[in-house]
C-alpha positions, 0 to 999 in steps of 0.5 A: 514558527518563532525559531525558523530564524534563530540569531546566527543560523539559517534554516534550510529545507532541502527537497530531493527529487523522490519528494522527500524533505530533509530539514537542516540548521546551519551557521549564518556564515556557512557556505553552500558547500558546508550545506552539502556536507550536511546533506552527505551526512544525513542522506548518504550522497557524496558532495561532488554528487549534489547539485543545489538549486534556490529558486531558479539559481544553481548554487555554487560551493563558495557562495554564502548561503546567506546570499540566498536569504533576502527577505526570508528572515524578516518573513520568518520563512525557511530557505527552500533548496532543491537537491538534484543528483548529479548523473555525471561521475556517479552513473560511471561509478555504478556502471563500473562498480555498483557496490561502491555506491551507497544506499542513498546515492543508489536510490537517488541515481535510479530516480534520475536514471530513468528521468534522464535515459529516454533522451540518452542516445542508444549507446548509453541506454543500453547500459542504463537498462543493464544497471537498473536491472542489475539493481533489482538483485540489490539486498535492500528493499528500497534499492530494488523498489526504486529499481523496479519503478525505474525499469517501468519508466524506461519501458515503452512496451512489451517489445522494449529492452527493459521489459525483456530484462524484467521478464528475464528475472522472473526465473530468479525467484525470491526477492529479485522475482518479486522486484521484477513482478513489480516492474512488469506490473507497472509496465503492463498496468494498462494492459490487464489481459497481458498482465494476466498472462505474464504474472499469474504463472508466478503465483505458483512458485513458493516465494510469498514475497513474489506472490504478494507482488503479484497480487499487487500488480493484478489490481488493475486486472481485477478492476477491469474484470479479468476472470483469469485474475480474480480466480487466481487471487481467490485461490490465494485466499487458501495460501499457508502465508497470512501475508499472501492471503491478506494481499489476495483480498486487498487486490480482490477489493478492486472488483467492488463495483466493477465489471468482475464483482459478481464473479469475485463474489461467487468465487470467494463464497466457495472459499468459505467452508475451508477447514482451516479457520484462518483461511476462512476468516481471509475468505469472509474478509474478502467477501466483505470487500467485494459484496453487492448490497443485498446479495442473497448468496452472499448473505446466506453464505455469512449468515451460515458462517455467523450461526455455525463456525466454531472460530470466533474470529471468523464469526467477528469477520462475518458480522463485519462483512454482513454490514456491507452486504445487508440493507438498512433495517432488513429484519431477518439480518437484524434478528440474526445479529441479535441472536449473536448479541444475546447468545455468543459466549465470546465477548469479542463476537458480542462486541462485533455484534453490537457494532454491526447491529448499530450499522444495520439497524434502523433508527427506531428499530425496537428489536435492536434497540431493545437487544443493545439496551439489555447488553448495556445493563447486563453484559459481563464484559465492559468491552461489550457494554461500551460497544453497546452504548456507543451504538445506542447513541448512534441510533439516537437512544438516550442511555442516561 
C-alpha cells in the first residue's frame, strides 16, 4: 500500500515460528534492539529471548534497521523479519521456575522445545518432557494446547516417555485431562484401534471439556470405521451438554462415505426418539452428516420426525437432513415437504421447508413450484415469502 514506507519510518512484518505475523512501524533511525523492544511489548517475549533474522542474516542489536531495507522503499515493500525465540536461558528459567515466564514466552518456548528436543541428548530430553507435561496443567488454554502439540511431537510411539507422561495425566480430571486427551489423540492419529482403547473410557467422565476433546481425538478412528468409536460417540448424542453433543455429531461426520457409514447411520437412527427434544435435534443433525443418499431407513426415520415431532427445531433439522438423503425429484419426499410447507404452524419450519423443497425438487416439478408460488403470495410471514422466492428462482421460475 502507499503508506508502507512513510517518510521517516520503516514498516516491519515480524513472522513467528507459529505462523503468526505482527506488523510494526518504527522510526527510520531505529536499531534492531528497538524493534525487539516493540516485539516484547506486543508479544510478551523478553528482548534477550529474541533472535531476529532478515533473509538469511541474523540481525545484531546495534545495527540500524535501515541497513536491511535496501531496495524495499522504492518497491513499496515492508521489511520481512523472522522471529526465533532463543531456547537458552528461557528454557532454564522454565525448568527452574515456570511461573516466572509470561504467556507469550511459554507458548513460543513450547513450540521450539518440541522442534529442538529430538536432537537433544537424553540428559536434556527427560527434563524437557517433564516441562512440557507440567505445561498441560497451565491455567491458560493456549498454553495447554501448545503443550499438547509439543508433547505429541516428542512422542515416537506408545513406549515413549511423552506418551507415558500424557497417559498419566488422564487420571487428573478436568482441563488437565482434556489437554492430555488432545496430546494422546495426536500421538495415536495413525493407530485408530489403539486410540479407541486409550481414549473411549474418558467419555464416561463428568467433564465436558474432556468429552469434547475425546470426540475430536476420535475423528480418525471414525473415518477408519472403528465400531467402538462410532458407538461411543452416538451415545454422546444424548449427553446433557450441548457442547458434547455438538462435538460428537461433528466427529461422526467423518463416517460419511467411509467404511463405518452404514453402522453410524443405523446407530444414530436408534437415537431419534429420545424424550429430550434437544437430544433428538442433535441426533437428527448427526444423521444428516452421515446419511447415505437414498437410504430407506434414514429417510423413513426423518419423515417420521417431520410428521410427528412436537419440537419445531427438530422438524427444521429433519428437513435439512432430508436434503442430504433424498434423491433429486423423489415424488414421495417432495410431497412430504409440500405438506409441511402448507400445514406447519411455525414460520421457521415453513421457511426450512421452502429451502428443502428448492434443493430436493427438480426443475419443472409442478407440485413443488405450485406450493412455493402459493407461499410467496399468501404466507403471513415475510421470512417464508422471501425463502419461497429464493427457491423459485433456484428452480428457474419467474416470480414477476
